[in-house]
Legacy VTK file of the C-alpha trace (Angstrom):
# vtk DataFile Version 3.0
C-alpha trace
ASCII
DATASET POLYDATA
POINTS 174 float
-5.116 146.140 50.643
-8.413 144.586 49.669
-6.635 141.488 48.356
-4.878 140.905 51.718
-8.220 141.190 53.506
-9.762 138.651 51.109
-6.905 136.201 51.757
-7.323 136.573 55.537
-11.054 135.967 55.223
-10.443 132.882 53.055
-7.980 131.492 55.634
-10.489 132.132 58.431
-13.227 130.315 56.489
-10.962 127.355 55.696
-9.857 127.126 59.308
-13.444 127.313 60.549
-14.539 124.268 58.529
-11.631 121.882 59.189
-12.098 118.401 60.669
-9.756 115.616 61.811
-9.004 113.238 58.922
-9.404 110.181 61.186
-12.378 110.887 63.454
-14.036 113.960 61.946
-13.837 116.088 65.104
-13.631 119.838 64.505
-9.996 121.033 64.572
-10.562 124.673 63.698
-8.791 125.655 66.922
-5.574 123.820 65.871
-2.739 125.185 63.783
-3.515 125.983 60.148
-1.690 122.929 58.755
-3.015 120.425 61.353
-4.884 117.435 59.913
-5.597 115.501 63.120
-7.156 116.288 66.476
-4.301 114.575 68.319
-1.512 112.004 68.326
-3.876 109.046 68.799
-5.826 109.851 65.619
-2.628 110.472 63.662
-1.201 107.074 64.772
-4.461 105.275 63.944
-4.561 106.849 60.477
-0.926 105.940 59.746
-1.402 102.382 61.044
-4.447 102.032 58.786
-2.378 103.097 55.793
0.380 100.625 56.657
-2.134 97.799 57.107
-3.708 98.579 53.738
-0.265 98.557 52.105
0.560 95.171 53.682
-2.744 93.671 52.523
-2.223 95.005 49.020
1.289 93.546 48.927
0.018 90.155 50.169
-2.781 90.110 47.598
-0.293 89.954 44.730
1.875 87.267 46.347
1.750 83.552 45.710
0.929 82.356 49.237
1.630 78.685 50.026
-0.382 76.609 52.534
1.703 76.094 55.695
0.985 72.354 55.643
0.809 71.050 52.077
2.672 73.981 50.453
0.003 74.212 47.702
-0.738 77.711 46.498
-3.645 79.303 48.394
-6.652 80.138 46.229
-6.968 83.882 45.552
-10.475 83.956 47.069
-9.101 82.863 50.480
-8.918 85.503 53.186
-5.721 87.525 52.868
-4.628 86.368 56.354
-5.357 82.676 55.692
-2.408 80.339 56.250
-3.975 77.030 55.142
-5.795 75.954 51.995
-8.601 74.288 53.994
-9.559 73.013 57.455
-7.961 69.612 56.831
-4.503 71.111 56.312
-4.979 73.354 59.347
-5.959 70.344 61.454
-3.005 68.253 60.252
-0.589 71.120 60.840
-1.876 71.634 64.385
-1.546 67.898 65.054
2.034 67.855 63.816
2.829 70.771 66.135
0.988 69.255 69.116
2.608 65.818 68.933
6.104 66.932 67.965
5.938 65.285 64.556
7.282 66.804 61.399
4.784 67.316 58.603
6.430 64.430 56.690
6.202 62.080 59.708
2.534 62.915 60.248
1.719 62.363 56.560
3.545 59.000 56.630
1.658 57.977 59.778
-1.680 58.907 58.215
-0.773 57.135 54.944
0.164 53.913 56.800
-3.164 53.719 58.608
-6.078 53.535 56.194
-8.436 52.345 58.953
-8.974 52.945 62.679
-6.614 50.863 64.852
-9.501 49.760 67.106
-12.678 49.320 65.022
-11.052 49.072 61.554
-13.447 51.582 59.996
-12.373 53.979 57.304
-15.193 56.379 58.236
-13.096 58.698 60.361
-15.832 61.067 61.449
-16.174 64.763 60.783
-12.797 65.667 62.303
-10.913 63.125 60.206
-8.287 60.686 61.549
-7.362 61.317 65.179
-3.803 60.957 66.482
-4.062 58.865 69.660
-1.378 59.516 72.244
-0.442 58.613 75.786
-1.481 61.555 77.950
1.227 60.862 80.520
4.186 60.612 78.116
2.821 62.330 74.985
3.977 59.374 72.841
1.866 58.726 69.733
0.148 55.314 69.846
-1.729 55.244 66.573
-4.539 56.624 64.430
-8.165 56.262 65.550
-11.586 57.315 64.331
-13.325 60.060 66.282
-15.636 57.607 68.114
-12.852 55.320 69.336
-10.655 58.247 70.322
-13.517 59.793 72.306
-14.288 56.406 73.891
-10.727 56.014 75.156
-10.859 59.524 76.503
-14.138 58.855 78.320
-12.528 55.838 80.023
-9.530 58.037 80.911
-7.162 55.710 78.979
-7.526 53.234 81.865
-7.263 49.571 80.701
-8.940 48.377 83.926
-12.026 50.475 83.237
-12.095 49.338 79.615
-11.857 45.660 80.635
-14.642 46.189 83.170
-16.773 47.758 80.437
-16.057 44.807 78.112
-16.969 42.331 80.885
-20.180 44.242 81.512
-21.098 44.018 77.826
-20.196 40.281 77.727
-22.483 39.526 80.682
-25.390 41.146 78.914
-27.661 40.597 81.922
-30.742 42.824 81.620
-32.037 44.702 84.618
-34.894 42.948 86.515
LINES 1 175
174 0 1 2 3 4 5 6 7 8 9 10 11 12 13 14 15 16 17 18 19 20 21 22 23 24 25 26 27 28 29 30 31 32 33 34 35 36 37 38 39 40 41 42 43 44 45 46 47 48 49 50 51 52 53 54 55 56 57 58 59 60 61 62 63 64 65 66 67 68 69 70 71 72 73 74 75 76 77 78 79 80 81 82 83 84 85 86 87 88 89 90 91 92 93 94 95 96 97 98 99 100 101 102 103 104 105 106 107 108 109 110 111 112 113 114 115 116 117 118 119 120 121 122 123 124 125 126 127 128 129 130 131 132 133 134 135 136 137 138 139 140 141 142 143 144 145 146 147 148 149 150 151 152 153 154 155 156 157 158 159 160 161 162 163 164 165 166 167 168 169 170 171 172 173
C-alpha cells in the first residue's frame, strides 16, 4: 500500500511542475501526457522542427546560383539564391525585360561601353538596360548617369533637344 501512495505522490509532483515545451506556460492542469498548453503552441513547435530539418537538408546540398549556375559558397545564407548582388541584379533584369539569361548575357557582352557617353565606368549599379517605357522594348545598355538622365527628361526627345540647345547657347545670367 505504501508503494502505491508513493507512486501517486510522485505523479502529483511531476504534474505540478510541468510546463509547455514551446512557451513555458504551466500546464499542470492538463492531462498527464500533455506537452503543450494548446494547439497553437503544438503547431509552432512542429513547424519549428520542420524548418530546422529543411535548413539542415539544404546545408548539405550543392546549391547553384539562379543566374550563373555557379555553386553558392557554403558561407552564404541558407536561403540565398544568388552568388552575389551582380547575379541577382542581372537575373531581375532578365525577368523584368522578358529576356532569357543567355540573351541578357549576350546583350551585356556586346556593349562594353555606354551607348550614349561611351564610358566603361558603369556606376555602382553596373550596366543599366535602357527600355522604352511605353512598349517595354529594350533599346540598349547605358551607364547609371545616362540612364538616370533619360529618366529625368521623361524619355522625351523634345526636352532633350531643348536641353542641348540651352547648353549650346551657354549664355550666362546677367
